[in-house]
Backbone as CSV, one residue per row, in Angstrom:
resi,resn,N_x,N_y,N_z,CA_x,CA_y,CA_z,C_x,C_y,C_z
1,MET,62.861,125.114,-97.090,64.187,124.737,-98.549,65.045,125.836,-98.055
2,GLU,65.947,125.810,-98.981,66.952,126.711,-98.754,67.948,126.953,-100.171
3,LEU,68.605,127.910,-100.229,69.535,128.108,-101.478,71.163,127.363,-100.948
4,ARG,71.674,126.773,-101.748,72.792,126.092,-101.409,73.707,126.127,-102.750
5,ASN,75.199,126.364,-102.574,75.691,125.924,-103.935,76.061,124.609,-104.215
6,CYS,75.949,124.311,-105.180,76.560,122.540,-105.800,77.923,122.402,-105.510
7,PRO,78.177,121.556,-104.752,79.721,120.815,-104.243,80.480,120.677,-105.464
8,VAL,79.861,120.254,-106.581,80.473,119.682,-107.774,80.771,121.255,-108.973
9,CYS,79.698,121.600,-109.024,79.828,122.837,-110.365,79.874,124.185,-109.661
10,GLY,79.387,124.357,-108.456,79.448,125.600,-107.724,78.052,126.534,-107.989
11,LYS,77.057,125.766,-108.781,75.948,126.769,-109.391,74.854,126.839,-108.129
12,VAL,74.024,128.047,-107.972,73.364,128.078,-106.661,71.948,127.350,-107.296
13,PHE,71.497,126.510,-106.304,70.281,125.480,-106.524,69.269,125.684,-105.322
14,LEU,68.444,125.428,-105.535,67.366,124.849,-104.366,67.371,123.786,-103.367
15,TYR,67.725,123.776,-102.362,68.164,122.409,-101.825,66.860,121.657,-101.320
16,THR,66.832,120.282,-101.748,65.274,119.658,-101.333,65.752,118.803,-100.444
17,THR,66.619,117.652,-101.324,66.921,116.404,-100.832,68.439,115.747,-100.828
18,ARG,69.068,116.513,-101.987,70.286,115.956,-102.237,71.027,117.335,-102.470
19,ASN,72.452,117.186,-101.796,73.117,118.213,-101.891,73.973,118.565,-103.461
20,LEU,73.176,118.294,-104.311,73.491,118.352,-105.481,72.494,119.127,-106.275
21,CYS,72.832,120.081,-107.840,71.910,120.681,-108.413,71.403,119.618,-109.279
22,PRO,70.331,120.214,-109.909,69.776,119.187,-110.530,70.426,118.508,-111.803
23,GLU,71.192,119.463,-112.563,72.298,118.750,-113.641,73.290,117.884,-113.126
24,CYS,73.776,118.314,-111.876,74.929,117.217,-111.545,74.039,116.226,-110.799
25,ALA,72.906,116.040,-110.516,72.317,114.997,-109.536,72.236,114.244,-111.059
26,ALA,71.568,114.465,-112.102,70.979,114.116,-113.449,72.500,113.090,-113.619
27,LYS,73.539,113.937,-114.086,74.847,113.195,-114.439,75.312,112.115,-113.348
28,GLU,75.184,112.525,-112.205,75.479,111.292,-110.889,74.702,109.972,-111.194
29,GLU,73.640,110.407,-111.403,72.612,109.247,-111.676,72.813,108.269,-112.973
30,GLU,73.122,108.796,-114.173,73.842,108.477,-115.382,75.037,107.396,-115.173
31,ASP,75.796,108.131,-114.466,77.186,107.438,-113.977,76.652,106.198,-113.300
32,PHE,75.863,106.343,-112.464,75.495,104.760,-111.642,74.976,103.828,-112.474
33,LYS,74.149,104.676,-113.212,73.478,103.504,-114.129,74.587,102.580,-115.240
34,LYS,75.364,103.601,-115.832,76.318,103.188,-116.402,77.230,102.206,-116.054
35,VAL,77.669,102.267,-114.523,78.382,101.271,-114.062,77.766,100.185,-113.468
36,ARG,76.628,100.267,-113.179,75.829,99.184,-112.497,75.327,98.114,-114.018
37,ASP,74.991,98.869,-114.904,74.704,98.011,-116.217,76.269,97.218,-116.376
38,TYR,77.251,97.710,-116.438,78.566,97.017,-116.785,78.570,95.936,-115.627
39,LEU,78.698,96.370,-114.726,79.050,95.471,-113.369,77.682,94.050,-113.822
40,TYR,76.871,94.197,-114.134,75.805,93.543,-114.316,75.760,92.268,-115.717
41,GLU,76.771,93.197,-116.913,77.193,92.330,-118.054,78.370,91.538,-117.837
42,VAL,79.707,92.382,-116.920,80.894,91.969,-116.715,81.068,91.864,-115.144
43,PRO,80.310,90.883,-114.366,80.270,90.751,-112.975,81.699,90.915,-112.349
44,ALA,83.056,90.151,-113.410,84.101,89.599,-112.699,85.239,90.836,-113.087
45,ALA,84.573,92.112,-113.673,85.334,93.177,-113.894,86.255,94.053,-112.956
46,THR,87.426,94.156,-113.062,88.224,95.116,-112.222,87.742,96.619,-111.687
47,MET,88.255,97.077,-110.990,87.690,98.497,-110.609,88.264,99.672,-111.996
48,ASP,89.543,99.228,-112.485,90.129,99.999,-113.443,89.475,99.772,-114.677
49,GLU,89.013,98.413,-114.757,88.215,98.363,-116.287,86.924,98.636,-115.887
50,ILE,86.223,98.882,-114.930,84.877,99.450,-115.148,84.917,101.289,-115.302
51,SER,86.063,101.900,-114.527,86.094,102.936,-114.660,86.443,103.685,-116.329
52,GLU,87.583,102.377,-116.869,87.886,102.992,-118.234,86.560,102.697,-119.058
53,LYS,85.856,101.435,-119.021,85.010,101.132,-119.989,83.471,102.202,-119.821
54,THR,83.556,102.922,-118.374,82.262,103.579,-117.967,82.557,105.052,-118.130
55,GLU,83.948,105.277,-118.230,84.409,106.951,-118.188,83.842,107.632,-116.511
56,VAL,83.360,106.357,-115.602,83.295,107.159,-114.285,84.581,106.822,-113.326
57,PRO,84.913,107.673,-112.648,85.993,107.644,-111.963,86.001,106.970,-110.886
58,VAL,87.135,105.970,-110.316,87.174,104.521,-109.757,86.793,105.737,-107.999
59,LYS,87.030,106.535,-107.931,86.232,107.258,-106.295,84.951,107.582,-106.558
60,LYS,84.125,107.624,-107.603,82.908,107.834,-107.507,82.185,106.291,-107.751
61,ILE,82.942,105.345,-108.338,82.230,104.055,-108.049,82.272,103.512,-106.777
62,LEU,83.410,103.884,-105.797,83.288,103.412,-104.232,82.789,104.128,-103.974
63,GLU,82.296,105.206,-103.989,80.722,105.782,-103.201,79.729,105.290,-103.407
64,PHE,79.303,104.902,-104.801,78.554,104.104,-105.107,78.200,102.680,-104.299
65,LEU,79.536,102.063,-104.191,79.408,100.726,-103.162,79.164,101.051,-101.398
66,LYS,79.968,102.006,-101.183,79.682,102.547,-100.052,78.539,102.877,-99.353
67,GLU,77.695,103.711,-100.201,76.304,104.518,-100.197,75.265,102.995,-100.027
68,GLY,75.946,101.976,-100.730,74.845,100.627,-100.671,73.965,100.786,-102.018
69,ARG,74.257,101.637,-102.920,73.498,101.879,-104.068,73.975,100.706,-105.107
70,LEU,75.217,99.830,-104.736,75.661,98.842,-105.972,76.387,98.077,-104.550
71,ILE,75.909,96.616,-105.228,76.092,95.629,-104.080,76.555,94.331,-105.270
72,LEU,78.121,93.834,-104.581,78.983,93.131,-105.539,78.355,91.739,-105.437
73,LYS,78.725,90.923,-106.680,78.115,89.560,-106.469,79.651,88.821,-105.415
74,LYS,79.137,87.700,-104.924,79.789,87.121,-104.205,81.047,86.237,-105.272
75,ASN,80.835,86.013,-106.333,81.834,85.650,-107.180,82.774,86.899,-107.830
76,ASN,82.750,88.124,-107.379,83.526,89.109,-107.890,84.432,89.491,-107.014
77,ILE,85.591,88.858,-107.110,87.072,88.581,-106.360,88.151,89.617,-106.740
78,ASN,87.631,90.384,-107.846,88.572,91.314,-108.190,88.556,93.058,-107.933
79,ILE,87.299,93.289,-106.893,87.226,94.238,-106.449,86.929,94.173,-104.989
80,HIS,87.949,94.785,-104.360,88.008,94.424,-103.013,87.684,95.812,-102.005
81,LEU,86.388,95.390,-101.417,85.614,96.358,-100.570,85.896,95.961,-99.179
82,LYS,86.285,96.671,-98.156,86.296,95.979,-97.008,85.579,96.852,-95.749
83,CYS,85.259,95.892,-94.624,84.911,96.748,-93.515,85.802,97.892,-92.941
84,GLU,85.282,98.867,-92.715,86.233,100.125,-92.161,86.219,99.677,-90.786
85,ARG,85.934,98.862,-90.101,86.203,98.788,-88.715,87.001,97.669,-88.390
86,CYS,86.746,96.212,-89.186,87.315,95.210,-88.831,88.260,94.667,-90.166
87,GLY,88.035,95.399,-91.049,88.843,94.956,-92.548,88.334,93.765,-93.140
88,GLU,87.151,92.930,-92.704,86.333,91.901,-93.297,85.965,92.481,-94.608
89,PRO,86.350,91.587,-95.615,85.811,91.899,-97.016,84.151,91.955,-96.723
90,ILE,83.700,92.897,-98.001,82.027,93.143,-97.767,81.772,93.421,-99.123
91,LEU,80.264,93.499,-99.696,79.834,93.231,-100.959,79.242,94.470,-101.106
92,THR,78.858,95.311,-99.949,78.467,96.695,-100.247,78.584,97.520,-98.936
93,GLY,78.307,98.857,-98.787,78.191,99.403,-97.733,79.518,99.907,-97.350
94,ARG,79.749,100.082,-95.811,80.962,100.727,-94.998,81.429,99.626,-94.047
95,TYR,80.400,98.914,-93.522,80.853,98.123,-92.112,80.040,96.286,-92.811
96,CYS,80.607,95.676,-92.067,80.367,94.092,-92.202,79.015,93.782,-91.318
97,ASP,78.333,92.950,-91.817,77.172,92.801,-90.771,77.369,92.494,-89.293
98,LYS,78.577,91.867,-88.690,79.043,91.475,-87.597,79.228,92.904,-87.042
99,CYS,80.207,93.962,-87.586,80.206,95.037,-87.054,78.916,95.862,-86.716
100,VAL,78.149,95.914,-87.758,77.047,96.759,-87.798,76.000,96.182,-86.523
101,GLU,76.132,94.619,-86.359,75.223,94.286,-85.006,76.194,94.591,-83.665
102,GLU,77.051,94.851,-83.622,78.153,95.217,-82.261,78.004,96.795,-82.229
103,MET,77.440,97.417,-83.172,77.460,98.920,-82.864,76.467,98.995,-82.461
104,LYS,75.335,98.186,-83.182,73.892,98.811,-82.634,73.749,98.001,-81.048
105,LYS,74.436,97.063,-80.508,74.273,96.851,-79.316,74.984,97.798,-78.485
106,GLY,75.887,98.205,-78.585,76.487,99.323,-78.181,75.574,100.549,-78.130
107,PHE,74.923,101.077,-79.030,73.893,102.104,-79.050,72.520,101.753,-78.151
108,GLY,72.597,100.530,-77.741,71.484,99.940,-77.339,70.397,99.493,-78.216
109,LEU,70.362,99.152,-79.389,69.881,98.796,-80.457,70.131,97.436,-81.220
110,SER,68.921,96.570,-81.264,69.108,95.144,-81.563,68.099,94.857,-82.590
111,LYS,68.483,93.736,-83.424,67.163,93.536,-84.496,65.963,92.941,-83.912
112,ASP,65.825,92.399,-82.471,64.589,92.314,-81.583,63.962,93.527,-81.251
113,ASN,64.873,94.662,-80.911,64.418,95.959,-80.171,64.986,97.254,-80.791
114,PRO,64.724,97.562,-82.095,65.129,98.815,-82.686,64.139,99.766,-82.111
115,LEU,64.941,100.725,-81.721,64.549,102.190,-81.108,63.463,101.988,-80.192
116,GLU,63.137,101.204,-79.420,62.081,100.755,-78.584,61.925,102.154,-77.690
117,LYS,60.972,102.518,-77.434,60.752,103.622,-76.772,60.016,103.141,-75.460
118,LYS,60.715,103.772,-74.209,60.301,103.368,-73.082,59.524,104.654,-72.420
119,GLY,58.238,104.154,-71.893,57.345,104.860,-71.045,57.907,106.070,-70.360
120,ASP,58.807,105.471,-69.616,59.533,106.667,-68.635,60.759,107.287,-69.214
121,MET,60.924,108.447,-68.306,61.797,109.385,-69.005,63.321,109.449,-68.331
122,LYS,63.289,108.382,-66.990,64.247,108.228,-66.193,65.663,107.866,-66.979
123,GLY,66.560,108.873,-66.554,67.729,108.807,-67.066,68.024,109.642,-68.411
124,LYS,67.233,110.315,-68.757,67.076,111.071,-70.096,67.700,112.541,-69.301
125,ILE,68.244,113.319,-70.637,68.632,114.564,-70.157,67.482,115.465,-70.402
126,HIS,67.364,116.612,-69.670,65.853,117.234,-69.716,66.334,118.488,-69.675
127,ILE,66.471,119.169,-70.864,67.256,120.374,-71.373,66.566,121.484,-70.589
128,THR,65.173,121.774,-70.727,64.330,122.602,-69.919,64.807,122.991,-68.551
129,ARG,65.204,121.719,-67.761,65.313,121.847,-66.451,66.923,122.700,-66.263
130,TYR,67.632,122.635,-67.176,68.945,123.622,-67.155,69.072,124.933,-67.894
131,ARG,67.882,125.270,-68.516,67.840,126.546,-68.777,68.021,127.395,-68.038
132,ARG,69.052,128.491,-68.499,68.939,129.716,-67.297,68.211,131.201,-68.088
133,ASP,67.461,131.613,-67.251,66.821,132.801,-67.624,67.416,133.824,-67.439
134,GLU,67.719,134.796,-68.903,68.693,135.833,-69.223,67.947,137.047,-68.279
135,ASN,67.234,137.073,-67.851,66.423,138.483,-67.399,67.094,138.967,-65.927
């Protein structure tokens, strides 16, 4: 564990899992619940309407959507969230399912073979081999 400054309020706090002090983390969670509840009650609301009614900035609402904490309903045509790679409309996150699969294939991952470990180390970088002795 280490000490950090909260990026929101500047207070020093003991970092555990989130880069926010406990007070700012609680405020963010409260904002999230307000937005989630309002979207549940009024699923066709616009981004500006949600921000106005909940007093949560539009930027923060977009963060919740991009983090995957909020998921839009398919009938919500008033909020336009787009894939950062191809521009297709999405309901949550940063990328559409098609782009996620393409990126996984590019990294050698797939639904069938997620992070499969191979027995041999052929083709891997062996750092200890290249270490120089400073003696």
